[in-house]
C-alpha positions in Angstrom: 0.0 0.2 0.1 1.2 3.6 -0.6 0.4 6.5 1.6 1.1 10.3 1.4 3.7 11.7 4.0 4.8 15.2 4.7 8.5 15.7 4.1 10.4 18.7 5.3 12.9 20.5 3.0 15.7 22.3 4.8 18.5 24.4 3.4 21.8 24.4 4.6 23.2 28.0 5.0 26.2 28.6 2.9 27.9 31.8 1.7 26.1 31.4 -1.6 22.7 30.6 -0.1 23.0 33.4 2.3 23.7 35.9 -0.5 20.7 34.5 -2.4 18.4 34.8 0.7 19.6 38.5 1.3 19.1 39.5 -2.3 15.5 37.9 -2.1 14.6 39.7 1.2 15.9 43.0 -0.3 14.0 42.6 -3.5 10.8 41.9 -1.6 11.4 44.9 0.7 11.9 47.2 -2.5 8.8 45.8 -4.0 6.8 46.5 -0.9 8.2 50.0 -0.7 7.2 50.6 -4.3 3.7 49.3 -3.5 3.5 51.7 -0.5 4.3 54.7 -2.7 1.9 53.7 -5.3 -0.9 53.2 -2.8 -0.1 56.8 -1.4 -0.1 58.2 -5.0 -3.5 56.4 -6.0 -4.9 57.9 -2.6 -4.1 61.2 -3.4 -5.3 60.8 -6.8 -8.7 59.4 -5.6 -9.0 62.2 -2.9 -8.9 64.7 -5.7 -11.7 63.2 -7.7 -14.1 63.3 -4.6 -16.2 60.6 -6.2 -16.0 58.4 -3.1 -16.1 59.2 0.6 -12.7 60.4 1.7 -12.9 58.7 5.1 -13.7 55.3 3.7 -11.0 55.5 1.0 -8.4 56.9 3.4 -9.0 54.2 5.9 -8.8 51.3 3.2 -5.5 52.6 1.7 -3.8 53.2 5.1 -4.8 49.6 6.2 -3.2 48.5 2.9 -0.1 50.5 3.5 0.2 49.3 7.0 0.0 45.8 6.0 3.1 46.3 3.7 5.0 48.3 6.1 4.4 45.4 8.6 6.0 42.9 6.0 8.9 45.4 5.6 9.5 45.2 9.3 9.5 41.3 9.2 11.8 41.3 6.4 14.2 43.7 8.3 14.1 41.1 11.2 14.8 38.3 9.0 17.7 40.1 7.4 18.9 40.7 10.9 18.5 37.0 12.0 20.2 35.9 8.7 23.3 37.9 9.6 23.3 36.2 13.1 23.0 32.5 11.8 26.4 30.8 11.4 27.1 29.1 8.1 26.1 25.4 8.2 22.7 26.2 9.9 19.7 24.3 8.6 16.7 26.5 7.5 13.4 25.0 6.8 12.4 26.0 3.4 9.1 24.2 2.8 7.2 20.9 3.2 6.3 18.6 0.4 4.3 15.5 0.1 6.0 12.0 -0.7 4.5 8.7 -1.4 5.8 6.1 1.0 5.4 2.3 0.3 4.2 0.4 3.5 4.0 -3.4 3.9 2.4 -5.5 6.4 5.0 -6.0 9.3 6.6 -2.5 8.9 7.1 -0.6 12.0 4.5 2.1 12.4 6.8 4.4 14.3 9.4 4.2 11.5 6.8 5.0 9.0 5.5 7.9 10.9 8.8 9.5 11.7 9.6 12.7 10.1 11.5 12.5 6.9 13.8 15.4 5.9 15.5 16.3 2.7 18.6 18.5 3.2 19.6 20.9 0.3 23.0 22.6 0.0 23.5 25.1 -2.8 20.3 23.8 -4.8 21.6 20.2 -4.7 20.3 17.4 -2.5 22.9 16.7 0.2 21.1 14.3 2.2 17.8 12.4 2.9 17.0 11.6 6.4 
């Protein structure tokens, strides 16, 4: 019989992966800042048209801007933590589903134990 099981994928922090993560964080941060500026611009534009109630629009736009600013703060925290982490640390990247073959007589604890795939610079380094 075959069953589905979750498998954790972890990335080993190397100099190369650290730089890639930092680049990704910075790119996301810049995108969020651009979105905030665009939202502020759109708000001003809509306030000038006076087609909608200014209070409702302003509240909605401020909430959207606030969400993005919170994400920027989270990215800043992640960047800070990334600088602290030593090379060789394992970072959980995601979870995937795997098909596991089970037979009568297999140890259930062994089947249930968490499986992990370790990736180093984009290459599968180990399967635990």
